[in-house]
C-alpha positions as CSV (number, residue, x, y, z in Angstrom):
1,M,139.4,96.7,-123.5
2,S,136.6,97.9,-125.8
3,P,133.3,99.0,-124.3
4,D,130.5,96.5,-123.8
5,R,128.0,97.7,-126.5
6,T,125.1,95.9,-124.8
7,R,125.2,98.5,-122.2
8,L,124.7,102.3,-122.2
9,H,127.6,104.5,-121.6
10,I,127.5,107.9,-120.1
11,A,130.4,110.5,-120.0
12,V,130.8,112.4,-116.8
13,Q,133.5,114.9,-115.6
14,K,136.2,112.9,-114.0
15,S,136.7,115.2,-110.9
16,G,135.4,118.2,-109.2
17,R,132.0,119.4,-108.1
18,L,130.1,118.6,-111.3
19,S,131.4,115.0,-111.0
20,E,130.2,114.6,-107.5
21,Q,126.7,116.2,-108.3
22,S,126.3,114.0,-111.4
23,L,127.2,110.8,-109.5
24,A,124.7,111.8,-106.7
25,L,122.1,112.4,-109.5
26,L,122.6,108.9,-110.8
27,K,122.5,107.4,-107.4
28,S,119.3,109.3,-106.6
29,S,117.9,107.7,-109.8
30,G,118.2,104.3,-108.1
31,L,121.6,103.2,-109.6
32,R,124.0,101.2,-107.5
33,I,127.4,102.2,-108.8
34,N,130.5,100.3,-108.2
35,Q,133.0,103.2,-108.4
36,G,136.3,101.4,-107.8
37,G,139.5,103.2,-106.8
38,K,140.4,106.9,-106.6
39,H,142.0,107.1,-110.1
40,R,139.1,105.3,-111.7
41,L,138.5,105.7,-115.4
42,S,135.0,104.0,-115.4
43,A,132.4,102.7,-113.1
44,R,129.5,100.2,-113.6
45,A,126.0,100.3,-112.4
46,E,125.2,97.0,-110.8
47,N,121.4,97.2,-111.2
48,F,121.1,99.0,-114.6
49,P,122.9,98.4,-117.9
50,L,125.0,101.6,-117.6
51,D,128.7,102.3,-117.6
52,I,130.0,105.5,-116.5
53,M,133.2,106.9,-118.3
54,F,135.2,109.6,-116.4
55,V,136.8,112.1,-118.7
56,R,137.8,115.7,-118.9
57,D,134.8,118.0,-119.2
58,D,135.9,119.4,-122.6
59,D,136.2,115.9,-124.0
60,I,132.6,114.9,-123.0
61,P,131.1,116.4,-126.2
62,T,133.5,114.5,-128.4
63,F,132.7,111.2,-126.7
64,V,129.1,111.7,-127.1
65,A,129.3,113.0,-130.7
66,E,131.3,110.1,-131.8
67,G,128.9,107.7,-130.2
68,I,131.5,106.3,-127.8
69,C,129.1,107.3,-125.1
70,E,125.5,107.4,-126.0
71,L,124.9,109.9,-123.0
72,G,126.9,112.7,-121.3
73,I,126.5,115.2,-118.5
74,V,128.2,118.5,-119.3
75,G,127.9,122.2,-118.6
76,Q,126.0,124.1,-121.3
77,N,129.1,126.3,-121.7
78,V,131.3,123.4,-122.7
79,L,128.6,122.1,-125.1
80,A,127.9,125.4,-126.6
81,E,131.6,126.1,-127.3
82,Y,132.0,122.7,-128.9
83,A,128.8,123.0,-131.0
84,L,129.8,126.3,-132.4
85,G,132.8,124.7,-134.1
86,L,130.5,122.1,-135.9
87,A,129.0,122.5,-139.3
88,K,125.9,120.6,-138.0
89,P,124.6,119.4,-134.7
90,R,126.0,116.1,-133.5
91,I,124.7,116.2,-130.0
92,E,121.1,116.7,-128.6
93,E,120.4,118.3,-125.3
94,I,117.6,116.3,-123.5
95,A,117.3,117.5,-120.1
96,R,118.5,120.5,-117.9
97,L,119.7,119.2,-114.6
98,G,119.4,122.1,-112.2
99,Y,122.9,122.2,-110.8
100,G,126.4,123.5,-111.9
101,R,124.9,126.9,-112.5
102,C,127.4,129.6,-113.6
103,S,127.6,132.5,-116.0
104,L,130.4,133.3,-118.7
105,K,131.1,137.0,-118.1
106,I,133.5,139.6,-119.3
107,A,135.5,141.1,-116.4
108,A,137.6,144.2,-116.2
109,P,140.0,145.6,-113.5
110,E,138.0,147.0,-110.6
111,K,139.8,150.4,-111.1
112,L,138.0,150.8,-114.4
113,A,135.1,153.3,-114.0
114,G,131.9,153.7,-116.1
115,F,132.3,150.7,-118.2
116,Q,130.6,150.8,-121.6
117,I,130.4,147.8,-124.0
118,E,132.2,150.1,-126.6
119,M,135.3,150.0,-124.4
120,L,136.0,146.4,-125.6
121,A,136.7,147.6,-129.2
122,K,140.3,146.9,-130.3
123,Q,141.1,145.5,-126.9
124,R,142.6,142.1,-126.1
125,I,140.3,139.8,-124.2
126,A,141.6,136.5,-122.6
127,T,139.3,133.5,-122.5
128,S,139.0,129.7,-122.5
129,Y,135.8,130.1,-124.6
130,P,136.8,131.9,-127.8
131,R,133.7,130.9,-129.9
132,L,131.2,131.9,-127.3
133,L,133.1,135.2,-126.8
134,Q,133.3,135.9,-130.5
135,R,129.5,135.3,-130.9
136,F,128.9,137.8,-128.2
137,L,131.2,140.3,-129.7
138,D,129.6,139.9,-133.1
139,S,126.2,140.3,-131.6
140,Q,127.4,143.7,-130.2
141,G,129.1,144.7,-133.2
142,I,132.5,144.9,-131.4
143,E,135.8,144.1,-133.0
144,A,138.3,142.9,-130.5
145,E,141.2,140.5,-130.2
146,T,140.6,137.1,-128.5
147,V,143.4,135.6,-126.6
148,T,142.8,131.9,-126.0
149,M,144.0,130.5,-122.7
150,R,143.4,127.1,-121.1
151,G,143.7,128.1,-117.4
152,A,144.7,131.1,-115.1
153,V,142.6,133.4,-117.2
154,E,142.2,135.9,-114.4
155,L,145.9,136.5,-114.4
156,A,146.0,137.9,-117.9
157,P,145.4,141.5,-117.0
158,R,148.1,141.4,-114.3
159,L,150.6,139.9,-116.7
160,G,149.7,142.3,-119.6
161,I,148.5,139.6,-121.7
162,A,145.0,141.2,-122.1
163,S,143.1,144.1,-120.8
164,F,139.9,142.2,-120.2
165,V,139.0,138.5,-119.4
166,C,136.0,136.4,-120.3
167,D,135.5,133.5,-117.7
168,L,133.1,131.4,-115.9
169,V,131.8,132.9,-112.7
170,S,129.8,131.2,-110.0
171,T,130.4,133.2,-106.8
172,G,132.7,135.8,-108.1
173,A,135.3,135.1,-105.5
174,T,138.1,134.3,-108.0
175,L,137.6,137.5,-109.9
176,E,137.5,139.6,-106.8
177,A,140.7,137.9,-105.5
178,N,142.4,138.9,-108.6
179,G,141.1,142.6,-108.7
180,L,138.5,142.1,-111.4
181,A,134.8,142.8,-111.6
182,P,132.2,141.5,-114.0
183,V,131.0,144.1,-116.5
184,A,129.0,142.1,-119.1
185,D,127.1,138.8,-119.3
186,V,128.0,136.5,-122.1
187,F,126.3,133.1,-121.5
188,D,124.3,131.5,-118.7
189,S,125.0,127.8,-118.1
190,E,124.0,124.7,-116.0
191,A,124.6,121.0,-116.2
192,V,122.6,119.2,-119.0
193,L,122.0,115.6,-119.9
194,V,122.9,115.1,-123.8
195,R,122.6,112.1,-126.0
196,T,124.4,111.4,-129.4
197,R,122.8,111.9,-132.6
198,Q,124.5,108.8,-133.9
199,P,121.9,106.0,-134.9
200,L,120.9,103.8,-131.9
201,D,119.1,100.5,-132.0
202,G,115.8,100.0,-130.3
203,A,117.2,98.4,-127.3
204,H,119.5,101.2,-126.4
205,A,116.8,103.8,-127.1
206,E,114.5,102.0,-124.6
207,K,117.4,102.0,-122.0
208,I,117.8,105.8,-122.6
209,D,114.1,106.4,-122.1
210,A,114.2,104.4,-118.9
211,L,117.0,106.3,-117.5
212,R,115.6,109.6,-118.7
213,T,112.4,108.9,-116.9
214,R,114.2,108.2,-113.6
215,I,116.3,111.3,-113.9
216,D,113.1,113.5,-114.7
217,G,111.7,112.1,-111.6
218,V,114.6,113.1,-109.5
219,I,114.7,116.6,-110.9
220,A,110.9,116.9,-110.3
221,T,111.2,116.0,-106.7
222,A,114.3,118.2,-106.0
223,E,112.1,121.2,-105.1
224,S,108.8,119.5,-104.9
225,K,107.0,119.1,-101.6
226,Y,103.8,117.2,-100.6
227,I,101.4,119.3,-98.6
228,V,98.4,118.1,-96.6
229,L,96.1,120.5,-94.7
230,N,92.6,120.8,-93.4
231,A,90.3,123.7,-94.5
232,P,86.6,124.8,-94.6
233,E,85.2,124.3,-98.0
234,S,84.5,128.0,-98.3
235,A,88.3,128.8,-98.3
236,L,89.2,126.1,-100.8
237,A,89.5,128.6,-103.8
238,A,91.8,131.0,-101.9
239,I,94.0,128.1,-100.5
240,T,94.3,126.5,-103.9
241,A,95.5,129.7,-105.3
242,I,98.2,130.2,-102.8
243,L,99.6,126.6,-103.1
244,P,102.8,127.1,-105.1
245,G,103.0,125.3,-108.3
246,A,100.2,122.9,-107.4
247,D,98.1,121.2,-110.1
248,A,94.6,119.9,-109.4
249,P,94.9,119.1,-105.5
250,T,93.0,116.2,-104.2
251,V,90.2,117.3,-101.9
252,V,88.6,114.7,-99.5
253,P,85.6,115.6,-97.0
254,L,86.5,115.3,-93.4
255,V,84.6,112.8,-91.6
256,G,82.6,114.3,-88.6
257,R,83.3,117.9,-89.7
258,P,80.6,119.0,-92.2
259,G,81.8,121.8,-94.5
260,H,85.5,121.0,-94.0
261,V,87.9,119.1,-96.3
262,A,91.3,117.7,-96.4
263,V,93.5,119.0,-99.1
264,Q,96.5,117.1,-100.6
265,A,98.8,118.6,-103.2
266,V,102.1,118.3,-104.8
267,C,103.8,121.6,-105.0
268,Q,106.6,121.7,-107.6
269,E,107.9,125.0,-106.3
270,S,109.6,125.9,-103.1
271,V,107.4,126.1,-100.0
272,F,108.6,128.8,-97.7
273,W,107.4,129.8,-94.1
274,E,105.6,132.8,-95.7
275,T,103.5,130.3,-97.8
276,L,102.5,128.5,-94.7
277,E,101.5,131.8,-93.0
278,R,99.4,132.8,-96.0
279,L,97.7,129.3,-96.0
280,K,97.0,129.6,-92.3
281,G,95.6,133.2,-92.8
282,A,93.3,131.9,-95.5
283,G,91.7,129.3,-93.1
284,A,94.0,126.3,-93.4
285,S,94.9,124.2,-90.3
286,A,97.0,121.2,-89.5
287,I,99.3,122.0,-92.3
288,L,101.9,119.3,-93.1
289,V,104.8,119.5,-95.6
290,M,106.7,116.5,-96.5
291,P,109.7,115.8,-98.9
292,I,109.1,113.5,-101.9
293,E,111.6,110.7,-102.3
294,K,110.4,109.5,-105.7
295,M,108.0,110.7,-108.4
296,M,107.4,109.2,-111.8
297,M,106.0,111.7,-114.3
């Protein structure tokens, strides 16, 4: 059955942590998603004209570039590897999503001491990201042989396939379990929202803008907090300077307490206990920190 072209389509990784986080993002954006069975290939939003296509992560750029899906959520590592194989851009990154963070790193056997980048010269390096690796090697002026693998990259040194590996690292546990240690950073990545560069009609563009506004609001509230506190007017400048990421807080006189005000602010950075202690030390009292459920930018 062909896709309903009156609706938007977004390509999402079909399984794994990135899939779960992407669905959570869409649900936090107010979408009621009918996910269907365990082996689903697609899902439909019941209250927004959006269909979700579940595909392999390295197929997402193709779906978006060809316009099969107008949108996609994919790791920057996958997107960059795909884009390096194109003569001209076919996908546009429109938002960084703040999850799925990892790094593409070159790793060597732990027994290797005193690593220098020149040690890669004339060596074999196993990777699932040959274009990103080659770009890095070119930037360092290093000539090495790239061995492309689609899985189990960490086993390459043990099996004698390559002396080094270049693979994604989030916690480093997989490298450590295979007797490897990171020695060079190649590319930092996180999940991003992308859109096709294929021509879209006005109705689809409006739907994309509406969904993008919702997603931006979810991202903005992820670390944001709403702070309310009381303070003497004389301490207002010091308190405003302490509030993390606050822009133009609301200040209201306190009834029955001349010279004192209530301060309300949206802080778009993390608020730690140390922040509250500094605020109290500057003269603030009755400090209240609340999460923000929704915010339209």
